[in-house]
mmCIF file as gemmi writes it, N, C-alpha and C atoms, coordinates in Angstrom:
data_model
loop_
_atom_site.group_PDB
_atom_site.id
_atom_site.type_symbol
_atom_site.label_atom_id
_atom_site.label_alt_id
_atom_site.label_comp_id
_atom_site.label_asym_id
_atom_site.label_entity_id
_atom_site.label_seq_id
_atom_site.pdbx_PDB_ins_code
_atom_site.Cartn_x
_atom_site.Cartn_y
_atom_site.Cartn_z
_atom_site.occupancy
_atom_site.B_iso_or_equiv
_atom_site.pdbx_formal_charge
_atom_site.auth_seq_id
_atom_site.auth_asym_id
_atom_site.pdbx_PDB_model_num
ATOM 1 N N . MET Axp A 1 ? 0.934 -1.024 0.018 1 0 ? 1 A 1
ATOM 2 C CA . MET Axp A 1 ? -0.043 -0.057 0.069 1 0 ? 1 A 1
ATOM 3 C C . MET Axp A 1 ? 0.867 1.118 0.013 1 0 ? 1 A 1
ATOM 4 N N . THR Axp A 2 ? 0.585 2.045 -1.012 1 0 ? 2 A 1
ATOM 5 C CA . THR Axp A 2 ? 1.298 3.286 -0.841 1 0 ? 2 A 1
ATOM 6 C C . THR Axp A 2 ? 0.721 4.808 -0.14 1 0 ? 2 A 1
ATOM 7 N N . ILE Axp A 3 ? 1.381 5.315 0.408 1 0 ? 3 A 1
ATOM 8 C CA . ILE Axp A 3 ? 0.762 6.214 1.734 1 0 ? 3 A 1
ATOM 9 C C . ILE Axp A 3 ? 1.065 7.656 0.649 1 0 ? 3 A 1
ATOM 10 N N . PRO Axp A 4 ? 0.025 8.345 0.369 1 0 ? 4 A 1
ATOM 11 C CA . PRO Axp A 4 ? 0.377 9.469 0.021 1 0 ? 4 A 1
ATOM 12 C C . PRO Axp A 4 ? 1.196 10.642 0.705 1 0 ? 4 A 1
ATOM 13 N N . GLY Axp A 5 ? 1.942 11.138 0.29 1 0 ? 5 A 1
ATOM 14 C CA . GLY Axp A 5 ? 3.094 12.303 0.788 1 0 ? 5 A 1
ATOM 15 C C . GLY Axp A 5 ? 2.618 12.952 1.743 1 0 ? 5 A 1
ATOM 16 N N . GLU Axp A 6 ? 1.346 13.642 1.652 1 0 ? 6 A 1
ATOM 17 C CA . GLU Axp A 6 ? 0.602 14.631 2.457 1 0 ? 6 A 1
ATOM 18 C C . GLU Axp A 6 ? 0.069 13.968 3.623 1 0 ? 6 A 1
ATOM 19 N N . VAL Axp A 7 ? -0.29 12.359 3.811 1 0 ? 7 A 1
ATOM 20 C CA . VAL Axp A 7 ? -0.74 11.55 4.768 1 0 ? 7 A 1
ATOM 21 C C . VAL Axp A 7 ? 0.671 11.136 5.602 1 0 ? 7 A 1
ATOM 22 N N . ARG Axp A 8 ? 1.845 11.152 5.248 1 0 ? 8 A 1
ATOM 23 C CA . ARG Axp A 8 ? 3.109 10.808 6.018 1 0 ? 8 A 1
ATOM 24 C C . ARG Axp A 8 ? 3.43 11.55 7.129 1 0 ? 8 A 1
ATOM 25 N N . GLY Axp A 9 ? 3.408 11.207 8.189 1 0 ? 9 A 1
ATOM 26 C CA . GLY Axp A 9 ? 3.97 11.865 9.122 1 0 ? 9 A 1
ATOM 27 C C . GLY Axp A 9 ? 2.736 12.15 10.019 1 0 ? 9 A 1
ATOM 28 N N . VAL Axp A 10 ? 1.444 12.36 9.688 1 0 ? 10 A 1
ATOM 29 C CA . VAL Axp A 10 ? 0.309 12.589 10.069 1 0 ? 10 A 1
ATOM 30 C C . VAL Axp A 10 ? -0.17 11.734 11.207 1 0 ? 10 A 1
ATOM 31 N N . SER Axp A 11 ? -0.388 11.826 12.569 1 0 ? 11 A 1
ATOM 32 C CA . SER Axp A 11 ? -0.902 10.867 13.258 1 0 ? 11 A 1
ATOM 33 C C . SER Axp A 11 ? -1.759 9.748 12.996 1 0 ? 11 A 1
ATOM 34 N N . ALA Axp A 12 ? -1.803 8.722 13.266 1 0 ? 12 A 1
ATOM 35 C CA . ALA Axp A 12 ? -3.099 7.599 13.08 1 0 ? 12 A 1
ATOM 36 C C . ALA Axp A 12 ? -4.153 7.952 13.22 1 0 ? 12 A 1
ATOM 37 N N . ASP Axp A 13 ? -4.516 8.637 14.259 1 0 ? 13 A 1
ATOM 38 C CA . ASP Axp A 13 ? -5.772 9.079 14.715 1 0 ? 13 A 1
ATOM 39 C C . ASP Axp A 13 ? -6.516 10.464 13.496 1 0 ? 13 A 1
ATOM 40 N N . ARG Axp A 14 ? -5.353 10.813 12.877 1 0 ? 14 A 1
ATOM 41 C CA . ARG Axp A 14 ? -5.864 12.067 12.199 1 0 ? 14 A 1
ATOM 42 C C . ARG Axp A 14 ? -5.827 11.864 10.482 1 0 ? 14 A 1
ATOM 43 N N . SER Axp A 15 ? -4.634 10.559 10.396 1 0 ? 15 A 1
ATOM 44 C CA . SER Axp A 15 ? -4.508 10.188 8.723 1 0 ? 15 A 1
ATOM 45 C C . SER Axp A 15 ? -5.977 9.496 8.238 1 0 ? 15 A 1
ATOM 46 N N . LEU Axp A 16 ? -6.915 9.245 8.899 1 0 ? 16 A 1
ATOM 47 C CA . LEU Axp A 16 ? -8.104 9.05 8.203 1 0 ? 16 A 1
ATOM 48 C C . LEU Axp A 16 ? -9.538 9.82 8.538 1 0 ? 16 A 1
ATOM 49 N N . GLY Axp A 17 ? -9.078 11.336 8.571 1 0 ? 17 A 1
ATOM 50 C CA . GLY Axp A 17 ? -9.713 12.089 9.195 1 0 ? 17 A 1
ATOM 51 C C . GLY Axp A 17 ? -10.69 11.988 10.496 1 0 ? 17 A 1
ATOM 52 N N . ILE Axp A 18 ? -10.212 11.367 11.3 1 0 ? 18 A 1
ATOM 53 C CA . ILE Axp A 18 ? -10.67 11.339 12.694 1 0 ? 18 A 1
ATOM 54 C C . ILE Axp A 18 ? -9.984 11.978 13.635 1 0 ? 18 A 1
ATOM 55 N N . ALA Axp A 19 ? -10.666 12.851 14.403 1 0 ? 19 A 1
ATOM 56 C CA . ALA Axp A 19 ? -10.071 13.98 15.147 1 0 ? 19 A 1
ATOM 57 C C . ALA Axp A 19 ? -9.389 13.346 16.323 1 0 ? 19 A 1
ATOM 58 N N . ALA Axp A 20 ? -8.176 13.667 16.743 1 0 ? 20 A 1
ATOM 59 C CA . ALA Axp A 20 ? -7.217 12.891 17.841 1 0 ? 20 A 1
ATOM 60 C C . ALA Axp A 20 ? -8.065 13.125 19.035 1 0 ? 20 A 1
ATOM 61 N N . SER Axp A 21 ? -8.642 14.165 19.182 1 0 ? 21 A 1
ATOM 62 C CA . SER Axp A 21 ? -9.673 14.463 20.52 1 0 ? 21 A 1
ATOM 63 C C . SER Axp A 21 ? -10.73 13.806 20.761 1 0 ? 21 A 1
ATOM 64 N N . TRP Axp A 22 ? -11.33 12.978 19.753 1 0 ? 22 A 1
ATOM 65 C CA . TRP Axp A 22 ? -12.487 12.494 19.712 1 0 ? 22 A 1
ATOM 66 C C . TRP Axp A 22 ? -12.515 11.475 20.925 1 0 ? 22 A 1
ATOM 67 N N . ALA Axp A 23 ? -13.515 11.351 21.619 1 0 ? 23 A 1
ATOM 68 C CA . ALA Axp A 23 ? -13.485 10.531 22.703 1 0 ? 23 A 1
ATOM 69 C C . ALA Axp A 23 ? -13.893 9.237 22.121 1 0 ? 23 A 1
ATOM 70 N N . LYS Axp A 24 ? -13.392 8.065 22.301 1 0 ? 24 A 1
ATOM 71 C CA . LYS Axp A 24 ? -14.103 6.824 21.85 1 0 ? 24 A 1
ATOM 72 C C . LYS Axp A 24 ? -13.586 5.564 23.073 1 0 ? 24 A 1
ATOM 73 N N . PRO Axp A 25 ? -14.53 4.642 22.967 1 0 ? 25 A 1
ATOM 74 C CA . PRO Axp A 25 ? -14.617 3.788 24.08 1 0 ? 25 A 1
ATOM 75 C C . PRO Axp A 25 ? -13.446 2.747 23.844 1 0 ? 25 A 1
ATOM 76 N N . ASP Axp A 26 ? -12.415 2.265 24.46 1 0 ? 26 A 1
ATOM 77 C CA . ASP Axp A 26 ? -11.578 1.621 24.516 1 0 ? 26 A 1
ATOM 78 C C . ASP Axp A 26 ? -11.845 0.339 24.03 1 0 ? 26 A 1
ATOM 79 N N . ASN Axp A 27 ? -13.163 -0.341 23.686 1 0 ? 27 A 1
ATOM 80 C CA . ASN Axp A 27 ? -13.367 -1.485 23.329 1 0 ? 27 A 1
ATOM 81 C C . ASN Axp A 27 ? -14.715 -1.801 22.741 1 0 ? 27 A 1
ATOM 82 N N . ILE Axp A 28 ? -14.74 -2.562 21.545 1 0 ? 28 A 1
ATOM 83 C CA . ILE Axp A 28 ? -16.016 -2.727 21.214 1 0 ? 28 A 1
ATOM 84 C C . ILE Axp A 28 ? -17.316 -3.251 21.805 1 0 ? 28 A 1
ATOM 85 N N . TRP Axp A 29 ? -17.15 -3.899 23.002 1 0 ? 29 A 1
ATOM 86 C CA . TRP Axp A 29 ? -18.141 -4.282 23.912 1 0 ? 29 A 1
ATOM 87 C C . TRP Axp A 29 ? -18.806 -2.972 24.29 1 0 ? 29 A 1
ATOM 88 N N . VAL Axp A 30 ? -18.282 -1.97 24.993 1 0 ? 30 A 1
ATOM 89 C CA . VAL Axp A 30 ? -18.605 -0.886 25.663 1 0 ? 30 A 1
ATOM 90 C C . VAL Axp A 30 ? -19.277 -0.029 24.266 1 0 ? 30 A 1
ATOM 91 N N . GLU Axp A 31 ? -18.65 0.425 23.08 1 0 ? 31 A 1
ATOM 92 C CA . GLU Axp A 31 ? -19.355 0.934 22.348 1 0 ? 31 A 1
ATOM 93 C C . GLU Axp A 31 ? -20.559 0.171 21.713 1 0 ? 31 A 1
ATOM 94 N N . THR Axp A 32 ? -20.887 -0.97 21.746 1 0 ? 32 A 1
ATOM 95 C CA . THR Axp A 32 ? -22.165 -1.601 21.576 1 0 ? 32 A 1
ATOM 96 C C . THR Axp A 32 ? -22.998 -1.472 22.474 1 0 ? 32 A 1
ATOM 97 N N . ALA Axp A 33 ? -22.843 -1.796 23.762 1 0 ? 33 A 1
ATOM 98 C CA . ALA Axp A 33 ? -23.177 -1.438 25.036 1 0 ? 33 A 1
ATOM 99 C C . ALA Axp A 33 ? -24.045 -0.113 25.108 1 0 ? 33 A 1
ATOM 100 N N . TRP Axp A 34 ? -23.338 1.19 24.756 1 0 ? 34 A 1
ATOM 101 C CA . TRP Axp A 34 ? -23.715 2.292 24.835 1 0 ? 34 A 1
ATOM 102 C C . TRP Axp A 34 ? -25.103 2.675 23.387 1 0 ? 34 A 1
ATOM 103 N N . THR Axp A 35 ? -24.53 1.994 22.384 1 0 ? 35 A 1
ATOM 104 C CA . THR Axp A 35 ? -25.578 2.19 21.142 1 0 ? 35 A 1
ATOM 105 C C . THR Axp A 35 ? -26.831 1.348 21.812 1 0 ? 35 A 1
ATOM 106 N N . VAL Axp A 36 ? -26.583 0.181 22.083 1 0 ? 36 A 1
ATOM 107 C CA . VAL Axp A 36 ? -28.13 -0.755 22.521 1 0 ? 36 A 1
ATOM 108 C C . VAL Axp A 36 ? -28.588 -0.021 23.548 1 0 ? 36 A 1
ATOM 109 N N . LEU Axp A 37 ? -27.73 0.512 24.505 1 0 ? 37 A 1
ATOM 110 C CA . LEU Axp A 37 ? -28.42 0.906 25.748 1 0 ? 37 A 1
ATOM 111 C C . LEU Axp A 37 ? -29.455 2.228 25.302 1 0 ? 37 A 1
ATOM 112 N N . GLU Axp A 38 ? -29.157 3.409 24.469 1 0 ? 38 A 1
ATOM 113 C CA . GLU Axp A 38 ? -29.843 4.124 23.787 1 0 ? 38 A 1
ATOM 114 C C . GLU Axp A 38 ? -31.093 3.531 23.526 1 0 ? 38 A 1
ATOM 115 N N . ALA Axp A 39 ? -30.924 2.663 22.511 1 0 ? 39 A 1
ATOM 116 C CA . ALA Axp A 39 ? -32.398 2.069 21.739 1 0 ? 39 A 1
ATOM 117 C C . ALA Axp A 39 ? -33.176 1.085 22.598 1 0 ? 39 A 1
ATOM 118 N N . ALA Axp A 40 ? -32.582 0.634 23.916 1 0 ? 40 A 1
ATOM 119 C CA . ALA Axp A 40 ? -33.26 0.094 24.809 1 0 ? 40 A 1
ATOM 120 C C . ALA Axp A 40 ? -34.243 0.74 25.738 1 0 ? 40 A 1
ATOM 121 N N . ASN Axp A 41 ? -33.333 1.916 25.797 1 0 ? 41 A 1
ATOM 122 C CA . ASN Axp A 41 ? -34.272 3.114 26.728 1 0 ? 41 A 1
ATOM 123 C C . ASN Axp A 41 ? -35.399 3.626 25.841 1 0 ? 41 A 1
ATOM 124 N N . ASP Axp A 42 ? -35.337 3.577 24.415 1 0 ? 42 A 1
ATOM 125 C CA . ASP Axp A 42 ? -36.238 3.921 23.714 1 0 ? 42 A 1
ATOM 126 C C . ASP Axp A 42 ? -37.522 2.973 23.757 1 0 ? 42 A 1
ATOM 127 N N . LEU Axp A 43 ? -37.213 1.735 23.709 1 0 ? 43 A 1
ATOM 128 C CA . LEU Axp A 43 ? -38.286 0.671 23.796 1 0 ? 43 A 1
ATOM 129 C C . LEU Axp A 43 ? -38.637 0.114 25.192 1 0 ? 43 A 1
ATOM 130 N N . ASP Axp A 44 ? -37.841 1.051 26.17 1 0 ? 44 A 1
ATOM 131 C CA . ASP Axp A 44 ? -38.085 0.4 27.859 1 0 ? 44 A 1
ATOM 132 C C . ASP Axp A 44 ? -37.888 -1.282 28.001 1 0 ? 44 A 1
ATOM 133 N N . ASP Axp A 45 ? -36.864 -1.496 27.537 1 0 ? 45 A 1
ATOM 134 C CA . ASP Axp A 45 ? -36.558 -3.178 27.704 1 0 ? 45 A 1
ATOM 135 C C . ASP Axp A 45 ? -35.494 -2.93 28.881 1 0 ? 45 A 1
ATOM 136 N N . GLU Axp A 46 ? -35.986 -3.279 29.89 1 0 ? 46 A 1
ATOM 137 C CA . GLU Axp A 46 ? -35.528 -3.137 31.379 1 0 ? 46 A 1
ATOM 138 C C . GLU Axp A 46 ? -34.341 -4.364 31.482 1 0 ? 46 A 1
ATOM 139 N N . ALA Axp A 47 ? -34.475 -5.336 30.927 1 0 ? 47 A 1
ATOM 140 C CA . ALA Axp A 47 ? -33.512 -6.362 30.798 1 0 ? 47 A 1
ATOM 141 C C . ALA Axp A 47 ? -32.358 -6.205 29.91 1 0 ? 47 A 1
ATOM 142 N N . THR Axp A 48 ? -32.44 -5.418 28.954 1 0 ? 48 A 1
ATOM 143 C CA . THR Axp A 48 ? -31.559 -5.077 28.228 1 0 ? 48 A 1
ATOM 144 C C . THR Axp A 48 ? -31.124 -3.77 28.689 1 0 ? 48 A 1
ATOM 145 N N . ILE Axp A 49 ? -31.562 -3.033 29.396 1 0 ? 49 A 1
ATOM 146 C CA . ILE Axp A 49 ? -31.09 -1.677 29.944 1 0 ? 49 A 1
ATOM 147 C C . ILE Axp A 49 ? -30.152 -2.097 31.032 1 0 ? 49 A 1
ATOM 148 N N . GLU Axp A 50 ? -30.414 -2.851 32.056 1 0 ? 50 A 1
ATOM 149 C CA . GLU Axp A 50 ? -29.546 -3.27 32.762 1 0 ? 50 A 1
ATOM 150 C C . GLU Axp A 50 ? -28.246 -4.104 32.316 1 0 ? 50 A 1
ATOM 151 N N . ALA Axp A 51 ? -28.434 -4.911 31.503 1 0 ? 51 A 1
ATOM 152 C CA . ALA Axp A 51 ? -27.358 -5.978 30.656 1 0 ? 51 A 1
ATOM 153 C C . ALA Axp A 51 ? -26.085 -4.883 30.103 1 0 ? 51 A 1
ATOM 154 N N . CYS Axp A 52 ? -26.75 -3.804 29.541 1 0 ? 52 A 1
ATOM 155 C CA . CYS Axp A 52 ? -25.918 -2.678 29.094 1 0 ? 52 A 1
ATOM 156 C C . CYS Axp A 52 ? -25.116 -1.967 30.281 1 0 ? 52 A 1
ATOM 157 N N . GLN Axp A 53 ? -25.869 -1.552 31.226 1 0 ? 53 A 1
ATOM 158 C CA . GLN Axp A 53 ? -25.476 -0.704 32.306 1 0 ? 53 A 1
ATOM 159 C C . GLN Axp A 53 ? -24.136 -1.783 32.98 1 0 ? 53 A 1
ATOM 160 N N . ARG Axp A 54 ? -24.214 -2.932 33.119 1 0 ? 54 A 1
ATOM 161 C CA . ARG Axp A 54 ? -23.529 -3.924 33.817 1 0 ? 54 A 1
ATOM 162 C C . ARG Axp A 54 ? -22.326 -4.163 33.033 1 0 ? 54 A 1
ATOM 163 N N . VAL Axp A 55 ? -22.5 -4.052 31.532 1 0 ? 55 A 1
ATOM 164 C CA . VAL Axp A 55 ? -21.312 -4.214 30.537 1 0 ? 55 A 1
ATOM 165 C C . VAL Axp A 55 ? -20.301 -2.657 30.704 1 0 ? 55 A 1
ATOM 166 N N . ILE Axp A 56 ? -21.039 -1.62 31.063 1 0 ? 56 A 1
ATOM 167 C CA . ILE Axp A 56 ? -20.303 -0.507 31.078 1 0 ? 56 A 1
ATOM 168 C C . ILE Axp A 56 ? -19.835 -0.211 32.394 1 0 ? 56 A 1
ATOM 169 N N . ASP Axp A 57 ? -20.208 -0.592 33.502 1 0 ? 57 A 1
ATOM 170 C CA . ASP Axp A 57 ? -19.928 -0.83 34.8 1 0 ? 57 A 1
ATOM 171 C C . ASP Axp A 57 ? -18.584 -1.614 34.673 1 0 ? 57 A 1
ATOM 172 N N . ASP Axp A 58 ? -18.877 -2.977 34.118 1 0 ? 58 A 1
ATOM 173 C CA . ASP Axp A 58 ? -17.671 -3.767 34.235 1 0 ? 58 A 1
ATOM 174 C C . ASP Axp A 58 ? -16.295 -3.454 33.363 1 0 ? 58 A 1
ATOM 175 N N . ASP Axp A 59 ? -16.726 -2.234 32.499 1 0 ? 59 A 1
ATOM 176 C CA . ASP Axp A 59 ? -15.316 -2.002 31.693 1 0 ? 59 A 1
ATOM 177 C C . ASP Axp A 59 ? -14.718 -0.722 32.601 1 0 ? 59 A 1
ATOM 178 N N . SER Axp A 60 ? -15.763 0.317 33.393 1 0 ? 60 A 1
ATOM 179 C CA . SER Axp A 60 ? -15.088 0.951 34.273 1 0 ? 60 A 1
ATOM 180 C C . SER Axp A 60 ? -14.287 0.61 35.3 1 0 ? 60 A 1
ATOM 181 N N . ASP Axp A 61 ? -14.487 -0.607 35.642 1 0 ? 61 A 1
ATOM 182 C CA . ASP Axp A 61 ? -13.818 -1.422 36.827 1 0 ? 61 A 1
ATOM 183 C C . ASP Axp A 61 ? -12.864 -2.21 36.212 1 0 ? 61 A 1
ATOM 184 N N . GLY Axp A 62 ? -12.366 -2.186 34.649 1 0 ? 62 A 1
ATOM 185 C CA . GLY Axp A 62 ? -11.378 -2.809 34.083 1 0 ? 62 A 1
ATOM 186 C C . GLY Axp A 62 ? -11.482 -4.218 33.953 1 0 ? 62 A 1
ATOM 187 N N . GLU Axp A 63 ? -12.831 -4.742 34.201 1 0 ? 63 A 1
ATOM 188 C CA . GLU Axp A 63 ? -13.056 -6.085 33.962 1 0 ? 63 A 1
ATOM 189 C C . GLU Axp A 63 ? -13.713 -6.292 32.414 1 0 ? 63 A 1
ATOM 190 N N . LEU Axp A 64 ? -13.891 -7.714 32.019 1 0 ? 64 A 1
ATOM 191 C CA . LEU Axp A 64 ? -14.279 -8.076 30.972 1 0 ? 64 A 1
ATOM 192 C C . LEU Axp A 64 ? -15.78 -8.111 31.069 1 0 ? 64 A 1
ATOM 193 N N . PRO Axp A 65 ? -16.736 -8.033 30.186 1 0 ? 65 A 1
ATOM 194 C CA . PRO Axp A 65 ? -18.213 -8.011 30.329 1 0 ? 65 A 1
ATOM 195 C C . PRO Axp A 65 ? -18.556 -9.544 30.484 1 0 ? 65 A 1
ATOM 196 N N . ALA Axp A 66 ? -19.275 -9.808 31.291 1 0 ? 66 A 1
ATOM 197 C CA . ALA Axp A 66 ? -20.306 -11.413 31.515 1 0 ? 66 A 1
ATOM 198 C C . ALA Axp A 66 ? -20.865 -11.772 30.205 1 0 ? 66 A 1
ATOM 199 N N . GLN Axp A 67 ? -20.518 -12.886 30.048 1 0 ? 67 A 1
ATOM 200 C CA . GLN Axp A 67 ? -20.925 -13.457 28.601 1 0 ? 67 A 1
ATOM 201 C C . GLN Axp A 67 ? -22.405 -13.643 28.552 1 0 ? 67 A 1
ATOM 202 N N . SER Axp A 68 ? -23.287 -13.683 29.671 1 0 ? 68 A 1
ATOM 203 C CA . SER Axp A 68 ? -24.595 -13.412 29.733 1 0 ? 68 A 1
ATOM 204 C C . SER Axp A 68 ? -25.005 -12.355 29.281 1 0 ? 68 A 1
ATOM 205 N N . ASP Axp A 69 ? -24.446 -11.291 29.871 1 0 ? 69 A 1
ATOM 206 C CA . ASP Axp A 69 ? -24.908 -9.67 29.397 1 0 ? 69 A 1
ATOM 207 C C . ASP Axp A 69 ? -24.763 -9.472 28.05 1 0 ? 69 A 1
ATOM 208 N N . MET Axp A 70 ? -23.587 -9.865 27.565 1 0 ? 70 A 1
ATOM 209 C CA . MET Axp A 70 ? -23.349 -9.986 25.99 1 0 ? 70 A 1
ATOM 210 C C . MET Axp A 70 ? -24.526 -10.386 24.992 1 0 ? 70 A 1
ATOM 211 N N . ASN Axp A 71 ? -24.975 -11.959 25.649 1 0 ? 71 A 1
ATOM 212 C CA . ASN Axp A 71 ? -26.028 -12.713 25.125 1 0 ? 71 A 1
ATOM 213 C C . ASN Axp A 71 ? -27.456 -11.72 24.997 1 0 ? 71 A 1
ATOM 214 N N . ILE Axp A 72 ? -27.594 -11.239 25.989 1 0 ? 72 A 1
ATOM 215 C CA . ILE Axp A 72 ? -28.741 -10.286 26.311 1 0 ? 72 A 1
ATOM 216 C C . ILE Axp A 72 ? -28.459 -9.273 24.881 1 0 ? 72 A 1
ATOM 217 N N . ILE Axp A 73 ? -27.596 -8.552 25.236 1 0 ? 73 A 1
ATOM 218 C CA . ILE Axp A 73 ? -27.091 -7.365 24.021 1 0 ? 73 A 1
ATOM 219 C C . ILE Axp A 73 ? -27.392 -7.687 22.646 1 0 ? 73 A 1
ATOM 220 N N . PHE Axp A 74 ? -26.415 -9.065 22.365 1 0 ? 74 A 1
ATOM 221 C CA . PHE Axp A 74 ? -26.518 -9.656 20.875 1 0 ? 74 A 1
ATOM 222 C C . PHE Axp A 74 ? -28.229 -10.001 20.641 1 0 ? 74 A 1
ATOM 223 N N . GLY Axp A 75 ? -28.724 -10.555 21.676 1 0 ? 75 A 1
ATOM 224 C CA . GLY Axp A 75 ? -30.375 -11.072 21.064 1 0 ? 75 A 1
ATOM 225 C C . GLY Axp A 75 ? -31.028 -9.803 21.073 1 0 ? 75 A 1
ATOM 226 N N . PHE Axp A 76 ? -30.991 -8.811 21.687 1 0 ? 76 A 1
ATOM 227 C CA . PHE Axp A 76 ? -31.528 -7.434 21.635 1 0 ? 76 A 1
ATOM 228 C C . PHE Axp A 76 ? -31.504 -7.088 20.1 1 0 ? 76 A 1
ATOM 229 N N . LEU Axp A 77 ? -29.838 -7.143 19.613 1 0 ? 77 A 1
ATOM 230 C CA . LEU Axp A 77 ? -30.07 -6.512 18.08 1 0 ? 77 A 1
ATOM 231 C C . LEU Axp A 77 ? -30.36 -7.574 17.314 1 0 ? 77 A 1
ATOM 232 N N . ASP Axp A 78 ? -30.195 -8.768 17.474 1 0 ? 78 A 1
ATOM 233 C CA . ASP Axp A 78 ? -30.606 -9.818 16.536 1 0 ? 78 A 1
ATOM 234 C C . ASP Axp A 78 ? -32.022 -9.503 16.255 1 0 ? 78 A 1
ATOM 235 N N . VAL Axp A 79 ? -33.039 -9.324 17.241 1 0 ? 79 A 1
ATOM 236 C CA . VAL Axp A 79 ? -34.243 -9.233 17.263 1 0 ? 79 A 1
ATOM 237 C C . VAL Axp A 79 ? -34.91 -7.709 16.536 1 0 ? 79 A 1
ATOM 238 N N . HIS Axp A 80 ? -34.281 -6.857 16.751 1 0 ? 80 A 1
ATOM 239 C CA . HIS Axp A 80 ? -34.602 -5.445 16.254 1 0 ? 80 A 1
ATOM 240 C C . HIS Axp A 80 ? -33.809 -5.094 15.103 1 0 ? 80 A 1
ATOM 241 N N . ALA Axp A 81 ? -32.68 -6.136 14.839 1 0 ? 81 A 1
ATOM 242 C CA . ALA Axp A 81 ? -32.101 -5.922 13.481 1 0 ? 81 A 1
ATOM 243 C C . ALA Axp A 81 ? -33.138 -6.125 12.235 1 0 ? 81 A 1
ATOM 244 N N . HIS Axp A 82 ? -34.007 -6.982 12.395 1 0 ? 82 A 1
ATOM 245 C CA . HIS Axp A 82 ? -34.93 -7.438 11.421 1 0 ? 82 A 1
ATOM 246 C C . HIS Axp A 82 ? -36.11 -6.493 11.294 1 0 ? 82 A 1
ATOM 247 N N . TYR Axp A 83 ? -36.478 -5.779 12.288 1 0 ? 83 A 1
ATOM 248 C CA . TYR Axp A 83 ? -37.262 -4.978 12.331 1 0 ? 83 A 1
ATOM 249 C C . TYR Axp A 83 ? -37.141 -3.247 12.278 1 0 ? 83 A 1
ATOM 250 N N . GLY Axp A 84 ? -35.736 -3.048 12.557 1 0 ? 84 A 1
ATOM 251 C CA . GLY Axp A 84 ? -35.244 -1.877 12.24 1 0 ? 84 A 1
ATOM 252 C C . GLY Axp A 84 ? -35.537 -1.375 13.542 1 0 ? 84 A 1
ATOM 253 N N . LEU Axp A 85 ? -34.583 -0.428 14.305 1 0 ? 85 A 1
ATOM 254 C CA . LEU Axp A 85 ? -34.905 0.454 15.688 1 0 ? 85 A 1
ATOM 255 C C . LEU Axp A 85 ? -35.386 1.11 15.324 1 0 ? 85 A 1
């Protein structure tokens, strides 16, 4: 892959047009949990809301999310992906 001259020397966060100061989650599990949490709140899905909150809390505590919580989140995505959030 050839890197254009104007991109060389630019930080990796900026080379693809992503602002370096953009706050992003450290992992995909938390990003997914935040996205699903918003949709679950809109649909008043208490079980999914609680699972999302536990995943976010686990990340804050430096722990991996429980598989059971991720199963709830992925189940929510599977069901609602067919019907549109």
